[in-house]
ZADO-51177 format. One record per residue: residue number from 1; residue in three letters; x, z, y of N, C-alpha, C in turn. Coordinates in Angstrom, 2 decimals, padded with zeros to 5 digits, m for minus. Layout:
N
  voti  tido     n_xx     n_zz     n_yy    ca_xx    ca_zz    ca_yy     c_xx     c_zz     c_yy
   NUM   ALA        X        Z        Y        X        Z        Y        X        Z        Y
...
This chain:
241
  voti  tido     n_xx     n_zz     n_yy    ca_xx    ca_zz    ca_yy     c_xx     c_zz     c_yy
     1   MET  m034.17   082.28   001.14  m033.86   082.99   002.17  m033.52   081.92   003.79
     2   ALA  m034.77   082.33   004.85  m034.76   081.34   005.46  m033.58   081.67   006.56
     3   ASP  m032.68   080.50   007.05  m031.46   080.43   007.57  m031.95   080.91   009.15
     4   LEU  m030.98   082.15   009.67  m030.96   082.79   010.87  m030.50   081.80   011.94
     5   PRO  m031.40   081.74   012.82  m030.87   080.87   013.93  m029.68   081.39   014.68
     6   SER  m028.62   080.29   015.14  m027.77   080.55   015.23  m027.29   080.10   016.66
     7   PHE  m026.58   080.80   017.73  m026.52   081.00   018.75  m025.42   079.50   019.11
     8   SER  m025.75   078.49   019.98  m024.34   077.49   020.38  m023.44   078.93   021.37
     9   THR  m022.13   077.88   021.51  m021.18   078.65   022.29  m021.99   078.81   023.86
    10   LYS  m022.84   077.84   024.66  m023.17   077.64   025.42  m024.40   079.14   025.77
    11   GLU  m024.72   079.46   025.06  m026.05   080.08   025.26  m024.71   081.50   024.92
    12   PHE  m024.01   081.54   023.69  m023.57   082.55   023.79  m022.80   083.12   025.30
    13   TYR  m022.16   082.42   026.28  m021.36   082.49   027.31  m022.45   083.18   028.36
    14   TRP  m023.91   082.63   027.82  m024.96   083.03   029.20  m025.48   084.36   028.57
    15   LEU  m025.51   085.36   027.39  m025.60   086.23   027.06  m024.76   087.23   027.28
    16   ALA  m023.57   086.39   027.28  m022.16   086.96   027.52  m022.00   087.83   029.04
    17   SER  m022.05   086.60   029.83  m021.96   086.68   031.33  m023.05   088.28   031.87
    18   CYS  m024.44   087.81   031.25  m025.68   088.85   031.40  m025.06   090.01   030.86
    19   PHE  m024.66   090.31   029.82  m024.35   091.79   029.68  m023.39   091.68   030.90
    20   TRP  m022.25   091.35   031.04  m020.84   091.60   031.64  m021.36   091.99   033.23
    21   GLY  m022.53   091.37   033.56  m023.05   091.68   035.13  m023.93   092.95   035.14
    22   ILE  m024.43   093.56   033.66  m024.93   094.84   033.68  m024.06   095.95   033.55
    23   ILE  m023.08   095.48   032.91  m022.25   096.56   032.39  m021.54   096.84   033.94
    24   THR  m021.01   095.92   034.45  m020.30   095.70   035.96  m021.04   096.43   037.05
    25   CYS  m022.18   096.45   036.90  m023.00   097.24   037.62  m023.00   098.66   037.65
    26   LYS  m022.94   098.83   036.19  m023.30   100.62   035.52  m021.74   101.33   036.23
    27   LEU  m020.32   100.30   036.02  m019.31   100.64   036.21  m018.98   100.86   037.86
    28   VAL  m019.54   099.99   038.67  m019.48   100.23   040.27  m020.16   101.03   040.80
    29   TYR  m021.49   101.76   039.99  m022.46   102.66   040.69  m021.25   103.70   039.85
    30   ASP  m020.89   103.87   038.98  m020.27   105.31   038.78  m019.02   105.35   039.59
    31   ILE  m018.45   104.21   039.92  m016.92   104.39   040.60  m017.71   105.00   041.84
    32   THR  m018.67   104.34   042.77  m019.40   104.41   043.61  m019.19   105.87   043.93
    33   GLY  m020.04   106.92   043.03  m020.58   107.93   042.79  m019.21   108.59   043.15
    34   PHE  m018.16   108.16   042.25  m016.49   109.27   042.07  m016.21   109.56   043.61
    35   ILE  m015.78   108.31   044.00  m014.62   108.21   045.10  m016.22   108.06   046.66
    36   SER  m016.78   107.93   046.77  m017.77   108.38   047.76  m017.51   109.79   048.43
    37   PRO  m017.20   111.01   047.73  m016.76   111.77   048.46  m015.44   112.44   049.20
    38   PHE  m014.30   111.84   048.45  m013.45   111.43   049.25  m013.29   110.33   050.57
    39   CYS  m013.96   109.55   050.47  m014.31   108.60   051.49  m015.36   109.28   052.70
    40   PHE  m016.56   110.08   051.76  m017.32   110.81   053.41  m017.65   111.99   053.08
    41   LYS  m017.03   112.28   053.92  m017.20   113.88   053.48  m018.99   114.72   053.05
    42   GLY  m019.79   114.00   054.20  m020.98   114.00   054.22  m021.80   113.95   052.95
    43   TYR  m020.92   112.86   051.74  m021.76   112.47   050.73  m022.32   113.51   049.79
    44   GLY  m021.69   114.81   049.93  m022.55   115.53   049.20  m023.35   116.62   050.14
    45   LYS  m023.48   116.41   051.20  m025.00   117.06   051.33  m026.00   115.95   052.03
    46   LEU  m026.10   114.67   050.89  m027.24   114.19   050.75  m028.09   114.52   049.69
    47   SER  m028.99   114.03   050.04  m030.42   114.36   049.01  m030.02   113.44   047.23
    48   ASP  m030.52   113.63   046.39  m030.23   113.25   045.45  m030.64   111.47   045.29
    49   LYS  m031.68   111.37   045.93  m032.16   110.43   046.04  m031.10   109.51   047.06
    50   GLU  m031.34   109.66   048.22  m029.98   109.58   049.04  m028.53   109.18   047.89
    51   LYS  m027.99   110.00   047.75  m027.10   109.65   046.67  m027.67   108.29   045.71
    52   MET  m028.41   108.40   045.25  m028.63   107.18   044.03  m028.64   105.96   044.81
    53   GLU  m029.61   106.14   046.16  m029.45   104.62   046.95  m028.24   104.21   047.29
    54   TRP  m027.33   105.19   047.65  m025.90   105.18   047.86  m025.39   104.57   047.03
    55   ASN  m025.48   104.88   045.68  m024.07   104.21   044.73  m024.94   103.16   044.20
    56   ASN  m026.44   102.72   044.51  m027.04   101.54   044.17  m026.89   100.54   045.02
    57   ARG  m026.25   100.74   046.57  m025.95   099.47   047.19  m024.83   099.43   047.55
    58   GLY  m023.70   100.26   046.47  m022.19   099.86   046.11  m022.41   099.29   045.09
    59   PHE  m023.27   098.41   044.52  m023.08   097.38   043.06  m023.58   096.22   043.58
    60   SER  m024.87   096.67   044.95  m025.31   095.14   045.55  m024.43   094.78   046.36
    61   THR  m023.40   095.73   047.12  m022.48   094.91   047.67  m021.24   094.29   047.08
    62   PHE  m021.10   094.78   045.89  m020.40   094.16   044.51  m020.63   092.98   044.58
    63   HIS  m021.68   092.81   043.96  m022.30   091.52   043.74  m022.62   090.74   044.93
    64   ALA  m022.83   091.05   045.83  m022.92   090.15   047.29  m021.84   089.65   047.55
    65   LEU  m020.75   090.09   047.22  m019.08   089.96   047.39  m019.01   088.74   046.66
    66   ILE  m019.34   089.05   045.04  m018.99   088.27   044.13  m019.39   086.83   044.52
    67   ALA  m020.93   086.83   044.87  m022.12   085.77   044.91  m021.54   085.16   046.04
    68   ALA  m021.32   085.55   047.03  m020.66   084.45   048.44  m018.85   083.78   047.49
    69   TRP  m018.64   084.45   047.58  m017.21   084.23   047.12  m017.34   082.77   046.09
    70   ALA  m017.80   083.45   044.45  m018.33   081.79   044.05  m018.59   080.98   043.98
    71   SER  m020.12   081.03   045.26  m020.99   080.05   045.64  m020.10   079.09   046.39
    72   LEU  m019.63   079.86   047.52  m018.02   079.16   048.27  m017.35   078.35   047.10
    73   TYR  m016.82   079.28   046.53  m015.70   078.46   045.80  m016.14   076.91   044.90
    74   LEU  m017.37   077.17   044.11  m018.31   076.29   043.49  m019.03   075.02   044.48
    75   LEU  m018.89   075.29   045.48  m019.74   074.47   046.91  m018.78   073.51   047.34
    76   LEU  m017.68   074.16   047.23  m016.66   073.93   048.34  m015.71   073.29   048.10
    77   PHE  m014.86   074.11   047.10  m013.51   073.87   046.74  m013.34   073.61   045.65
    78   SER  m014.33   073.83   044.76  m014.11   072.78   043.18  m014.76   071.63   043.47
    79   ASP  m014.34   070.30   042.45  m014.38   069.24   042.35  m016.00   068.98   041.89
    80   LEU  m016.61   070.26   041.35  m018.16   070.18   040.61  m018.73   069.29   041.24
    81   PHE  m018.93   069.65   042.21  m020.32   068.69   043.23  m019.69   067.44   043.84
    82   ASP  m018.18   067.36   043.52  m017.84   066.15   044.50  m018.24   064.89   044.13
    83   GLU  m019.06   063.77   044.91  m019.30   062.16   044.40  m018.92   061.75   043.30
    84   ASP  m017.05   061.88   043.60  m016.39   061.00   042.77  m016.02   061.45   041.56
    85   SER  m016.64   062.67   041.30  m015.74   063.80   040.17  m016.81   063.80   039.10
    86   SER  m017.94   063.20   038.88  m019.06   062.43   038.06  m019.76   061.75   037.92
    87   ASN  m020.11   060.96   037.40  m021.44   060.06   037.38  m022.77   060.93   037.12
    88   ASP  m022.83   061.79   036.86  m024.28   062.59   036.72  m024.76   062.80   038.17
    89   LEU  m026.17   062.97   038.64  m026.15   063.16   039.87  m025.60   064.89   039.92
    90   ILE  m025.81   065.00   041.09  m025.08   066.23   041.78  m026.58   067.43   041.21
    91   VAL  m027.78   067.03   041.34  m028.61   068.34   040.89  m028.61   068.44   039.10
    92   ASN  m027.70   067.52   038.37  m027.88   067.88   036.92  m026.05   067.87   036.94
    93   ARG  m025.88   068.49   037.63  m024.34   069.13   037.58  m024.00   070.80   037.13
    94   SER  m022.97   070.94   036.25  m022.93   072.40   035.70  m021.50   072.35   035.23
    95   SER  m021.01   073.90   035.25  m019.79   073.82   034.48  m020.01   075.50   033.61
    96   VAL  m018.84   075.45   032.91  m018.85   076.70   032.33  m018.72   077.96   033.43
    97   ILE  m017.80   077.68   034.35  m017.91   078.81   035.79  m019.30   079.12   036.34
    98   SER  m020.03   078.01   036.48  m021.05   078.31   037.24  m022.20   078.97   036.04
    99   ASN  m022.25   078.50   034.91  m023.17   078.59   034.26  m022.60   080.69   033.80
   100   MET  m021.85   081.01   033.84  m021.07   082.61   033.83  m021.41   083.17   034.95
   101   PHE  m021.52   082.48   036.22  m021.57   083.31   037.36  m022.99   083.22   037.25
   102   LEU  m024.41   082.33   037.24  m025.54   082.53   037.51  m025.94   083.63   036.23
   103   GLY  m025.19   083.52   035.16  m025.75   084.84   033.83  m025.01   086.03   034.71
   104   PHE  m023.69   086.31   035.24  m023.82   087.58   035.78  m024.77   087.99   037.00
   105   SER  m025.58   086.86   037.91  m026.20   087.20   038.93  m027.52   087.70   038.29
   106   ILE  m027.63   087.06   037.10  m028.83   087.45   036.35  m029.05   088.95   035.89
   107   GLY  m027.51   089.51   035.50  m027.59   090.96   034.88  m027.57   091.39   036.02
   108   TYR  m026.98   090.85   036.92  m027.30   092.19   038.45  m028.46   092.40   038.73
   109   PHE  m029.45   091.53   038.63  m030.98   091.74   038.75  m031.64   092.36   038.03
   110   LEU  m031.61   091.98   036.81  m031.92   093.06   035.87  m031.45   094.38   035.76
   111   SER  m030.34   094.63   036.08  m029.70   096.23   036.45  m030.24   096.76   037.43
   112   ASP  m030.38   096.20   038.97  m031.27   096.31   039.72  m032.64   096.78   039.89
   113   LEU  m033.17   095.60   039.30  m034.61   095.77   038.78  m035.08   097.07   037.99
   114   ALA  m034.45   097.04   036.42  m034.26   098.81   035.73  m034.56   100.12   036.74
   115   MET  m033.51   099.97   037.76  m033.77   100.83   038.89  m034.36   101.51   039.47
   116   VAL  m035.17   100.43   039.93  m036.42   099.93   041.00  m037.43   101.20   040.30
   117   PHE  m037.52   099.79   039.04  m038.84   100.30   038.08  m038.56   102.07   037.91
   118   TRP  m037.31   102.48   037.58  m037.02   103.59   036.80  m037.24   104.46   037.97
   119   HIS  m037.04   104.15   039.15  m037.48   105.26   040.42  m038.19   104.95   041.38
   120   PHE  m039.47   104.32   041.24  m040.43   103.59   041.50  m041.10   104.65   042.56
   121   PRO  m041.15   104.80   043.72  m040.46   103.35   044.60  m039.74   103.75   045.32
   122   ALA  m038.64   104.97   044.96  m038.01   105.25   045.85  m037.14   104.30   046.18
   123   LEU  m036.83   103.13   045.31  m035.93   101.74   046.20  m036.47   100.86   046.45
   124   GLY  m037.53   100.98   046.36  m038.32   099.38   046.91  m039.74   099.95   046.04
   125   GLY  m040.54   099.16   046.72  m042.02   098.56   046.25  m041.98   097.46   045.66
   126   LEU  m043.60   096.98   045.72  m043.61   095.87   044.91  m042.98   094.42   045.73
   127   GLU  m042.60   094.47   046.59  m041.37   093.55   047.23  m040.45   093.55   046.70
   128   TYR  m039.77   094.06   046.34  m038.41   094.18   045.47  m038.30   093.43   044.05
   129   VAL  m039.86   094.04   043.67  m040.03   093.44   042.14  m040.13   091.78   042.30
   130   LEU  m041.12   091.81   043.13  m041.22   089.73   043.29  m039.96   089.03   044.13
   131   HIS  m039.36   089.87   044.66  m037.93   088.91   045.11  m036.87   089.05   044.31
   132   HIS  m037.00   090.40   042.87  m035.76   090.00   041.86  m036.21   089.37   041.05
   133   GLY  m037.78   089.08   040.58  m038.49   088.54   039.75  m038.40   087.10   039.93
   134   LEU  m038.70   086.84   040.90  m038.54   084.97   041.76  m037.15   085.12   041.44
   135   SER  m036.24   085.74   041.73  m034.40   085.24   041.76  m034.43   085.11   040.19
   136   MET  m035.10   085.89   039.64  m034.38   086.13   038.20  m035.12   084.63   037.56
   137   PHE  m036.38   084.02   037.58  m037.00   083.36   037.83  m036.17   082.21   037.66
   138   SER  m035.83   081.60   039.00  m035.42   080.68   039.52  m034.05   080.03   038.83
   139   ILE  m033.06   081.39   038.91  m031.69   081.49   038.14  m032.14   080.93   036.49
   140   SER  m032.25   081.59   035.70  m032.58   081.48   034.54  m032.79   079.73   034.29
   141   LEU  m034.09   079.49   035.38  m034.62   078.17   034.81  m033.42   077.22   035.21
   142   SER  m032.66   077.00   036.35  m031.61   076.41   036.26  m030.36   076.45   035.61
   143   LEU  m030.21   077.74   035.34  m029.21   077.74   033.92  m029.19   077.00   032.43
   144   MET  m030.61   077.29   032.48  m031.34   077.22   030.57  m031.59   075.21   030.99
   145   SER  m032.14   074.92   032.30  m031.85   073.22   032.00  m030.62   072.89   032.76
   146   SER  m029.80   073.35   033.31  m028.31   073.13   033.80  m028.83   071.71   034.77
   147   GLN  m030.09   072.24   035.98  m030.46   071.23   036.99  m030.65   072.25   038.05
   148   GLY  m030.23   071.68   039.12  m030.51   072.36   040.37  m029.27   073.64   040.70
   149   GLN  m028.61   073.44   039.99  m027.39   074.74   040.64  m027.04   074.36   042.00
   150   ILE  m027.12   073.65   042.04  m026.34   073.25   044.01  m026.82   074.06   044.63
   151   TYR  m028.34   073.96   044.71  m029.30   074.47   045.48  m029.40   076.08   045.24
   152   ILE  m029.23   076.70   044.10  m029.34   077.61   043.41  m027.88   078.90   044.38
   153   LEU  m026.89   077.95   043.93  m025.67   078.56   044.58  m025.78   078.59   046.09
   154   MET  m026.82   077.61   046.76  m026.58   077.81   048.33  m027.28   078.68   048.73
   155   VAL  m028.43   079.04   047.71  m029.06   080.35   048.24  m028.40   081.57   047.82
   156   LEU  m027.61   081.39   047.03  m027.09   082.73   046.26  m025.80   083.59   047.70
   157   PHE  m025.62   081.98   048.35  m024.24   082.28   049.55  m024.83   083.25   050.21
   158   SER  m026.34   083.09   050.82  m026.78   083.53   051.30  m026.65   085.34   050.69
   159   GLU  m026.24   085.66   050.03  m025.87   087.00   049.18  m024.69   088.00   050.69
   160   SER  m024.00   087.13   051.28  m022.77   087.35   052.11  m022.92   088.33   053.05
   161   THR  m024.22   088.05   053.70  m025.11   089.26   054.75  m025.31   090.50   054.01
   162   THR  m025.25   090.43   052.80  m026.03   092.03   052.20  m025.11   092.69   052.74
   163   PRO  m023.96   093.01   052.41  m022.48   093.77   052.57  m022.95   094.39   054.23
   164   PHE  m023.60   093.49   055.19  m023.58   093.95   056.12  m025.17   094.60   056.73
   165   VAL  m025.31   094.53   055.47  m027.30   095.18   055.54  m027.36   096.62   055.07
   166   ASN  m025.75   096.54   053.81  m025.92   097.94   053.31  m024.77   098.72   054.31
   167   ILE  m023.98   097.95   055.08  m023.57   099.27   055.92  m023.60   099.60   056.57
   168   ARG  m025.37   098.93   057.46  m026.08   099.42   058.49  m026.66   100.71   058.05
   169   TRP  m027.24   100.41   056.17  m028.11   101.48   055.69  m027.27   102.79   055.80
   170   TYR  m025.69   102.51   055.26  m024.54   103.60   055.21  m024.64   104.60   056.57
   171   LEU  m024.24   103.90   057.49  m023.80   104.19   058.93  m025.32   105.03   059.33
   172   ASP  m026.61   104.43   058.91  m027.92   105.13   059.47  m027.95   106.31   059.03
   173   VAL  m027.76   106.29   057.34  m027.38   107.83   056.69  m026.37   108.79   057.29
   174   ALA  m025.40   108.23   057.41  m024.05   108.81   057.86  m024.31   110.03   059.92
   175   GLY  m025.50   109.22   060.12  m025.46   109.64   061.15  m024.73   108.94   062.37
   176   TRP  m024.29   107.58   062.20  m023.54   107.06   062.92  m024.33   106.10   063.48
   177   LYS  m025.79   106.00   063.97  m026.45   104.90   064.30  m026.46   104.66   065.53
   178   SER  m025.36   105.34   065.88  m025.12   105.29   068.14  m023.49   105.01   067.94
   179   SER  m023.22   104.31   066.94  m021.42   104.69   067.15  m021.63   102.74   067.46
   180   THR  m020.29   102.62   067.97  m019.51   101.49   068.12  m019.98   100.50   066.94
   181   ILE  m019.56   100.73   065.64  m019.64   099.88   064.84  m020.41   099.95   064.41
   182   TYR  m021.71   100.77   064.94  m022.55   099.87   064.06  m023.41   099.01   064.94
   183   ILE  m023.26   098.60   066.02  m023.76   098.01   067.00  m022.80   096.43   066.27
   184   TYR  m021.66   096.86   065.90  m020.72   095.65   066.07  m021.02   094.76   064.79
   185   ASN  m021.63   095.89   063.66  m022.09   095.60   062.56  m023.09   094.63   062.96
   186   GLY  m024.33   095.08   063.21  m025.48   094.24   063.55  m025.07   093.12   064.24
   187   ILE  m024.52   092.60   064.86  m023.85   091.69   065.83  m023.41   090.60   064.37
   188   ALA  m022.72   090.97   064.00  m022.00   090.22   063.04  m023.47   089.98   062.00
   189   LEU  m024.12   091.12   061.52  m025.11   090.53   060.70  m025.99   089.39   061.11
   190   PHE  m026.01   089.27   062.52  m026.87   088.40   063.62  m026.44   087.06   063.23
   191   PHE  m024.93   086.94   063.71  m024.44   085.67   063.65  m023.84   085.37   062.32
   192   GLY  m024.40   086.05   061.30  m024.18   085.54   059.76  m024.96   084.76   059.52
   193   TRP  m026.29   085.26   059.86  m027.49   084.70   059.72  m027.76   083.17   060.25
   194   LEU  m027.05   083.57   061.43  m027.09   081.95   062.25  m026.31   080.98   061.49
   195   VAL  m025.26   081.47   060.82  m024.39   080.49   060.22  m025.01   080.16   058.84
   196   LEU  m025.67   081.06   058.36  m026.57   080.54   056.76  m027.67   079.52   057.23
   197   MET  m028.04   079.46   058.29  m029.21   078.84   058.58  m028.88   077.49   058.56
   198   HIS  m027.33   077.09   059.45  m027.00   076.29   060.04  m026.09   075.32   058.78
   199   ILE  m025.55   076.15   057.51  m024.24   075.53   056.35  m025.81   073.85   055.80
   200   PRO  m026.64   074.54   055.16  m027.35   073.44   054.75  m027.79   072.38   055.45
   201   GLN  m027.77   071.89   056.65  m027.65   071.31   058.02  m026.67   070.16   057.53
   202   ILE  m025.36   071.19   058.01  m023.93   070.22   057.69  m023.82   069.90   056.49
   203   LEU  m024.36   070.17   055.48  m024.12   069.34   054.04  m024.98   068.19   054.01
   204   ASP  m025.78   068.39   054.26  m027.04   067.28   053.63  m028.67   067.47   054.30
   205   LEU  m029.16   067.10   054.97  m030.63   067.30   055.31  m031.90   067.88   054.50
   206   SER  m031.78   066.78   053.05  m032.22   067.03   052.29  m031.94   068.58   051.03
   207   TYR  m030.77   069.30   051.27  m030.71   070.27   050.76  m030.84   071.34   051.44
   208   CYS  m030.53   071.14   053.40  m031.55   072.36   053.77  m033.01   072.58   053.88
   209   ARG  m033.69   071.52   053.59  m035.14   071.34   053.33  m035.81   072.40   052.00
   210   ILE  m034.72   072.06   050.70  m035.16   073.09   049.96  m034.76   074.47   049.78
   211   VAL  m033.18   074.63   050.22  m032.59   075.81   050.24  m033.17   076.81   051.42
   212   ASN  m033.99   076.14   052.61  m034.96   077.01   053.60  m036.20   077.23   052.62
   213   PHE  m036.86   076.05   052.29  m037.78   076.47   051.21  m037.48   077.66   049.82
   214   LEU  m036.40   077.66   049.31  m036.07   078.64   048.50  m036.00   079.75   049.26
   215   HIS  m035.19   079.93   050.52  m034.83   080.88   051.35  m035.91   082.11   051.54
   216   SER  m037.02   081.00   051.83  m038.44   081.74   052.41  m039.38   082.24   051.39
   217   VAL  m039.09   081.55   049.68  m040.03   082.46   048.73  m039.14   083.16   048.11
   218   LEU  m037.92   083.43   048.48  m036.87   084.51   047.57  m036.30   086.09   048.49
   219   HIS  m036.92   085.49   050.21  m036.69   086.70   051.22  m037.79   086.59   051.87
   220   VAL  m038.23   085.96   052.47  m039.37   086.09   053.55  m040.87   086.73   052.87
   221   GLY  m040.81   085.70   051.56  m042.05   086.30   051.08  m042.25   087.44   050.82
   222   PRO  m041.13   088.31   049.93  m041.26   089.70   050.01  m041.00   090.74   051.19
   223   LEU  m040.62   089.75   052.03  m040.35   090.93   053.19  m041.71   090.74   054.42
   224   THR  m042.33   090.19   054.31  m043.81   089.85   054.47  m044.68   090.26   053.65
   225   LEU  m044.74   090.57   052.64  m045.53   091.31   051.61  m045.28   093.00   051.86
   226   LYS  m043.82   093.24   052.33  m043.64   094.90   052.63  m044.06   094.92   053.80
   227   ILE  m044.32   094.22   054.54  m045.03   094.86   056.02  m046.12   094.87   055.76
   228   GLY  m046.78   093.84   055.13  m048.26   093.59   055.00  m048.89   095.47   054.07
   229   MET  m047.83   095.56   053.47  m048.38   096.52   052.45  m047.82   097.94   053.44
   230   ARG  m047.20   097.78   054.21  m047.11   099.21   054.93  m047.92   099.20   056.09
   231   ASN  m048.59   097.96   057.04  m049.69   097.92   057.53  m051.13   098.45   056.80
   232   ILE  m051.01   098.06   055.60  m052.65   098.49   055.19  m052.54   100.03   054.46
   233   GLY  m051.00   100.67   054.35  m050.82   101.95   054.25  m051.42   102.41   055.30
   234   ARG  m050.52   102.42   056.65  m051.21   102.97   057.71  m052.01   102.98   058.12
   235   LYS  m053.14   101.70   057.76  m054.62   101.64   058.71  m055.55   102.73   057.25
   236   HIS  m054.83   103.05   055.75  m055.64   104.02   054.58  m055.58   105.13   055.28
   237   PHE  m054.22   105.30   056.14  m053.80   106.74   056.68  m055.47   107.22   057.44
   238   ALA  m054.74   106.22   058.16  m055.68   106.32   059.56  m057.18   106.52   059.27
   239   TYR  m057.95   106.07   058.20  m059.24   106.07   058.31  m059.39   107.34   057.04
   240   ILE  m058.18   107.73   056.24  m058.73   108.88   055.66  m058.78   110.55   056.79
   241   ASN  m057.60   110.11   057.89  m057.83   111.29   059.03  m058.58   110.82   059.78
């Protein structure tokens, strides 16, 4: 009988952290649906589609907060990428914590992508599939090769603006689009992006080029596709009518 392939400790941590991300997303999704009626009286009046997206954005916000905190810690406060902490090149450095965090993020993207497919296109079209697919590919490649994690972490830190995007959607659905908090949230989102775009320049110019490229591929590209598909849809509708 042939011997069954055995997983190394590193691979076990990868799988465990990925499943941890999936389970966490499910728990946060359910918790969001449970506590929302107590926090927002209009939750019960939302349609099933709006409730689903409301809860989905709950674990999206949770992952964004975890991603921002973990990335900030690993990049600035830990000694993982400190020049004097190791003889390895910075691009070749990784740790148990960074590996588990990347595995957790893969679990999040898998969970969100599964919901996108299951409810397609209610939660997003092909641009979301492209975004999540490219994100999982780049994170998985960095995780398995233990290379380039510093760049992936810098891109994941841009998730810190996601809560503001989700709050914007929550306020819009709740009918508070003309409220003061909606305006303040938009201002915070704008300045948040400005800060994120200049952090790589402060750290290193070469980092900036790579991070900007990754950001363009993972964020700007899918957004451009989304706008283009909307325009095509409008032209097609106008042609039919």
